[in-house]
C-alpha positions as CSV (number, residue, x, y, z in Angstrom):
1,M,81.8,126.6,85.3
2,S,84.0,129.4,86.5
3,P,87.0,130.3,84.4
4,T,90.4,128.9,85.5
5,N,94.0,129.3,84.6
6,E,94.6,125.6,85.2
7,P,95.5,123.6,82.0
8,A,92.9,121.2,80.6
9,A,93.0,117.7,82.0
10,S,95.4,115.4,80.1
11,A,97.3,112.2,80.5
12,P,100.0,112.4,83.2
13,P,103.4,113.4,81.9
14,N,105.9,110.8,81.1
15,P,109.0,111.4,83.3
16,W,111.1,109.3,81.0
17,V,111.2,112.1,78.4
18,D,112.9,114.5,80.9
19,F,115.4,111.8,81.9
20,E,116.2,111.1,78.3
21,Q,116.8,114.9,77.8
22,L,119.1,114.8,80.8
23,A,121.3,112.1,79.2
24,R,121.6,114.2,76.1
25,L,123.6,116.8,78.0
26,A,126.5,114.3,77.8
27,P,129.0,114.8,74.9
28,P,127.4,113.3,71.8
29,E,130.2,110.8,71.4
30,L,129.3,109.4,74.8
31,H,125.6,109.2,74.4
32,E,125.4,107.9,70.9
33,A,122.8,105.4,69.4
34,Y,124.1,102.4,71.4
35,S,124.0,104.4,74.7
36,Q,120.5,105.7,73.9
37,K,119.2,102.2,73.4
38,L,120.7,101.1,76.8
39,L,119.1,104.1,78.5
40,R,115.6,103.3,77.1
41,R,115.9,99.7,78.2
42,S,117.2,100.7,81.6
43,L,114.4,103.2,82.1
44,W,111.8,100.6,81.2
45,D,113.3,98.1,83.7
46,V,113.6,100.6,86.6
47,G,110.4,102.4,85.9
48,H,108.3,99.2,86.1
49,R,109.5,98.2,89.6
50,K,107.0,98.2,92.4
51,P,109.1,99.1,95.5
52,R,107.6,99.6,99.0
53,S,106.7,103.3,99.2
54,L,106.1,105.7,102.0
55,G,104.4,108.3,99.8
56,R,104.7,110.6,96.8
57,L,107.2,113.3,96.0
58,H,106.2,116.8,94.9
59,W,108.8,119.3,93.9
60,E,108.7,123.1,94.2
61,A,111.3,125.7,93.2
62,N,111.5,129.1,91.6
63,G,107.9,129.9,92.6
64,R,106.4,126.9,90.7
65,R,105.9,123.2,90.7
66,Y,108.1,120.7,88.8
67,G,106.8,117.4,87.6
68,N,110.0,115.5,88.6
69,F,113.5,116.0,89.7
70,A,115.0,115.7,86.2
71,Q,113.2,118.9,85.3
72,L,115.1,120.7,88.1
73,L,118.4,119.3,86.8
74,L,117.5,120.5,83.3
75,E,117.4,124.1,84.4
76,P,120.7,125.8,83.4
77,E,121.4,126.9,86.9
78,P,120.4,125.2,90.2
79,A,117.4,126.7,91.9
80,P,118.4,128.7,95.0
81,E,116.0,126.7,97.1
82,V,114.1,123.5,96.4
83,T,111.3,122.0,98.5
84,V,110.2,118.4,98.2
85,N,106.8,117.7,99.8
86,F,106.0,114.2,101.0
87,T,102.3,113.4,100.4
88,D,100.0,110.3,100.6
89,P,101.9,108.8,103.6
90,A,101.8,105.1,104.1
91,R,99.8,103.9,107.1
92,E,101.0,100.4,107.5
93,T,102.1,99.2,110.9
94,G,105.8,99.7,111.2
95,A,106.2,101.7,108.0
96,Y,108.2,104.4,109.8
97,E,110.4,102.2,112.0
98,F,113.5,103.5,110.3
99,N,112.3,106.7,108.5
100,P,111.2,109.7,110.6
101,P,107.9,111.0,109.2
102,C,108.5,114.2,107.3
103,R,106.0,116.6,105.7
104,S,108.6,118.5,103.6
105,L,112.3,119.1,103.2
106,T,113.9,122.2,101.7
107,F,117.5,122.2,100.5
108,R,119.5,125.2,99.3
109,V,122.5,126.0,97.1
110,D,124.5,126.8,100.3
111,G,124.3,123.1,101.2
112,R,121.9,123.5,104.1
113,G,118.3,122.7,104.5
114,T,115.2,122.6,106.7
115,G,113.1,119.5,107.5
116,A,109.5,119.7,108.7
117,F,109.3,116.5,110.7
118,L,106.0,115.1,112.1
119,P,105.4,113.5,115.5
120,V,105.8,109.7,115.7
121,G,103.3,107.8,117.7
122,D,103.1,104.2,118.9
123,L,105.1,102.2,116.4
124,T,102.4,99.4,116.6
125,K,99.7,101.9,115.5
126,E,99.2,104.7,113.1
127,L,102.5,106.6,113.0
128,M,102.0,109.9,111.2
129,D,99.5,112.5,112.4
130,P,98.5,114.5,109.3
131,H,97.2,117.3,111.6
132,G,100.3,117.4,113.8
133,T,102.5,120.5,114.0
134,P,105.8,119.9,112.2
135,D,109.0,120.1,114.1
136,L,111.3,122.3,112.0
137,E,115.0,121.4,112.1
138,E,118.0,122.9,110.4
139,G,120.8,120.8,109.1
140,V,123.3,120.0,106.3
141,V,121.9,118.3,103.2
142,R,123.9,116.1,100.9
143,F,123.0,113.7,98.1
144,A,124.4,110.4,97.0
145,F,123.5,108.4,93.9
146,R,121.9,105.1,94.7
147,E,121.2,104.0,91.2
148,A,121.9,105.9,88.0
149,F,122.5,105.5,84.3
150,V,125.9,106.6,83.0
151,P,126.2,107.2,79.2
152,R,128.1,104.2,77.8
153,P,128.9,104.2,74.1
154,L,129.7,101.1,72.1
155,A,133.4,102.0,72.2
156,H,133.4,101.8,76.0
157,E,131.6,98.5,75.9
158,Q,134.3,97.2,73.6
159,A,137.1,98.6,75.8
160,I,135.5,96.8,78.8
161,Q,135.5,93.5,76.9
162,Q,139.2,94.0,76.0
163,G,140.1,94.6,79.7
164,T,140.7,98.4,79.4
165,P,137.6,100.0,80.9
166,P,137.4,103.8,80.9
167,P,138.0,105.5,84.2
168,P,134.9,105.6,86.5
169,L,133.1,108.8,87.2
170,P,134.0,110.6,90.5
171,F,130.9,109.7,92.4
172,G,130.6,111.0,95.9
173,L,128.6,113.1,98.3
174,F,127.2,116.2,96.7
175,S,125.6,119.4,97.8
176,W,122.6,120.5,95.7
177,R,124.8,122.9,93.7
178,N,127.4,120.3,93.0
179,L,124.9,117.6,92.2
180,H,123.3,119.9,89.6
181,R,126.8,120.6,88.1
182,F,128.0,117.0,88.1
183,T,124.8,115.5,86.6
184,R,124.7,118.0,83.8
185,H,128.4,117.8,83.0
186,H,128.4,114.0,82.7
187,G,124.8,113.5,81.5
188,V,124.3,111.1,84.4
189,V,120.6,110.1,84.8
190,P,119.7,109.5,88.5
191,Y,117.1,106.9,89.1
192,R,117.4,106.8,92.9
193,L,119.0,109.2,95.2
194,E,119.8,109.2,98.9
195,L,118.9,112.5,100.6
196,L,121.0,112.8,103.7
197,F,120.1,115.3,106.4
198,Y,122.8,115.8,109.0
199,L,121.8,117.1,112.4
200,P,124.4,117.9,115.2
201,E,124.0,114.5,116.7
202,T,122.9,112.2,114.0
203,R,121.9,111.8,110.3
204,I,118.5,111.1,108.7
205,R,118.4,109.2,105.4
206,Y,115.7,109.1,102.8
207,E,115.8,107.1,99.6
208,L,114.0,108.8,96.7
209,D,112.8,107.0,93.6
210,L,113.0,109.8,91.0
211,L,111.3,107.9,88.2
212,L,108.3,107.0,90.2
213,N,108.4,110.2,92.3
214,R,108.2,108.1,95.5
215,L,109.8,108.2,98.9
216,L,110.9,104.6,99.5
217,Q,110.6,102.6,102.6
218,D,113.7,101.5,104.4
219,P,114.4,97.8,103.4
220,R,114.7,96.9,107.1
221,A,111.1,98.0,108.0
222,G,109.1,95.0,109.1
223,R,112.0,92.7,108.4
224,L,114.6,93.4,111.0
225,P,114.0,93.8,114.7
226,L,114.3,97.4,116.0
227,D,116.5,96.3,118.8
228,L,119.3,95.5,116.3
229,T,119.5,99.1,115.2
230,A,122.6,100.9,116.3
231,F,122.8,104.7,117.0
232,R,125.5,106.3,114.8
233,S,126.7,109.8,115.3
234,S,126.6,112.5,112.6
235,R,130.4,112.4,112.3
236,L,130.5,108.7,111.8
237,C,127.6,108.7,109.4
238,A,129.3,111.4,107.3
239,G,132.4,109.3,107.0
240,F,130.5,106.2,106.1
241,D,128.3,108.1,103.6
242,R,131.4,109.5,101.8
243,F,132.8,106.0,101.5
244,V,129.6,104.4,100.2
245,A,128.9,107.3,97.8
246,Q,132.1,106.6,95.8
247,W,130.6,103.5,94.3
248,T,133.6,101.3,95.0
249,L,131.4,98.3,95.7
250,P,128.8,96.6,93.5
251,L,125.1,97.4,94.2
252,I,124.1,94.4,96.4
253,P,127.2,94.5,98.6
254,R,126.8,98.2,98.9
255,R,123.3,97.9,100.1
256,A,124.4,95.1,102.5
257,L,127.0,97.4,103.9
258,E,124.4,100.1,104.5
259,I,122.2,97.7,106.5
260,L,125.2,96.3,108.4
261,F,126.4,99.8,109.3
262,E,123.1,100.8,110.8
263,S,122.9,97.5,112.8
264,R,124.7,96.1,115.9
265,Q,125.0,92.8,114.0
266,I,123.2,90.9,111.3
267,S,123.0,87.3,110.1
268,P,122.8,86.2,106.5
269,P,119.1,85.2,106.8
270,E,118.2,88.6,108.2
271,L,120.1,90.4,105.4
272,A,118.5,88.1,102.8
273,A,115.0,89.1,104.1
274,C,115.9,92.8,104.1
275,L,117.2,92.9,100.5
276,E,114.8,90.2,99.1
277,V,117.7,88.2,97.8
278,S,118.7,84.5,98.1
279,L,120.5,83.4,101.2
280,E,123.6,82.5,99.1
281,L,123.7,86.1,97.7
282,A,123.3,87.6,101.1
283,R,126.1,85.4,102.5
284,S,128.5,86.1,99.6
285,S,127.8,89.9,100.0
286,L,128.7,89.8,103.6
287,E,131.8,87.8,102.8
288,T,132.8,90.4,100.2
289,L,132.5,93.1,102.9
290,R,134.6,90.9,105.3
291,A,137.3,90.5,102.6
292,R,137.4,94.3,102.2
293,G,137.9,94.7,106.0
294,L,134.5,96.3,106.4
295,A,132.9,93.5,108.4
296,E,134.0,90.8,110.9
297,I,132.3,87.5,111.8
298,T,131.6,86.0,115.2
299,G,129.5,83.3,116.9
300,T,127.7,80.1,115.9
301,P,125.5,80.4,113.9
302,P,127.6,83.3,112.5
303,V,126.6,86.9,112.6
304,Y,128.5,89.8,111.1
305,L,129.6,93.0,112.8
306,P,130.5,96.3,111.1
307,V,134.1,97.6,111.3
308,L,133.3,101.2,112.0
309,E,136.8,102.6,112.3
310,S,137.1,102.2,108.5
311,Y,135.3,105.4,107.9
312,L,137.1,107.9,110.2
313,T,140.7,109.1,110.6
314,P,142.4,107.8,113.7
315,G,141.8,111.0,115.6
316,E,138.1,111.1,114.6
317,W,137.7,107.5,115.7
318,A,139.3,108.1,119.1
319,R,136.8,110.9,119.7
320,E,134.0,108.7,118.5
321,R,135.0,106.0,120.9
322,S,135.1,108.5,123.7
323,R,131.6,109.7,122.9
324,E,130.3,106.1,122.8
325,E,131.8,105.3,126.1
326,A,130.3,108.4,127.7
327,E,126.8,107.8,126.5
328,D,124.9,104.9,128.1
329,A,121.7,105.6,126.2
330,P,121.7,107.7,123.0
331,S,119.2,110.6,122.6
332,G,117.8,112.5,119.6
333,R,116.0,111.3,116.5
334,Q,117.3,108.2,115.0
335,G,117.9,108.4,111.3
336,G,117.5,105.3,109.1
């Protein structure tokens, strides 16, 4: 056997170790013994899920490979440029109905990035051509926390029970540089992130499971008819993403809002199928959105419509309405 510089074969690394180290960046009084116990329990629960996946994630930066995203966050400074490669693509029929196939995506500290998108074939057949030539596109890259662990000491738990919870963290849309700074400053442990790629006309959204190193399938795939999908401009998507990223809604209504925003309309049974929740929970989530002025109801049986003007200033909404009226048929890649 010829000599090699590769390390000897060993058991795959445990990503939880890196994520636990990330939480230790929080002030010691915030991530004390009680918080550490909560984190271990949370890591176990999230790490043993079996979500629908579109493929694996492989991270590269600083001229080398990283085992997971937490290792990138543990670096004292953000890497100038990070590339995530998507491998082992799913081949199921309809897998990419809402997620444009992508070979790799590079994001930089200046907030911009490059996506290597692959051709999409017949949606009823094999979608990704592994031998296809990628279509390189430049855009703006932002991140939003989908699920995360926030250090929570016993003192915070007691304050919550007494009705005086601590102020929430300022979640929002982050560039790579700001995501790195925010995560390290607060010791936040990201489990799932949304990677948002803004093009001039639209936005492409990918959900990343950082514990499992997986690109997740859109929950609508195979569950919601494509003809219910609504085209949303890059401007409107940016306003919506800023709102959702603030975590002002609980997780299930937040996910319901994302599906509603991307759709012309949706019924409670359709939402229940997408989110894999009970019909009662789907209906109550939509009613929560309606009570917040983010949805309206019409028809019998009832369907819910998104209230889009909630996410833009009056001037931006006027321009958005003018654009919609001028375009009979949208063009460009549709982002899920």
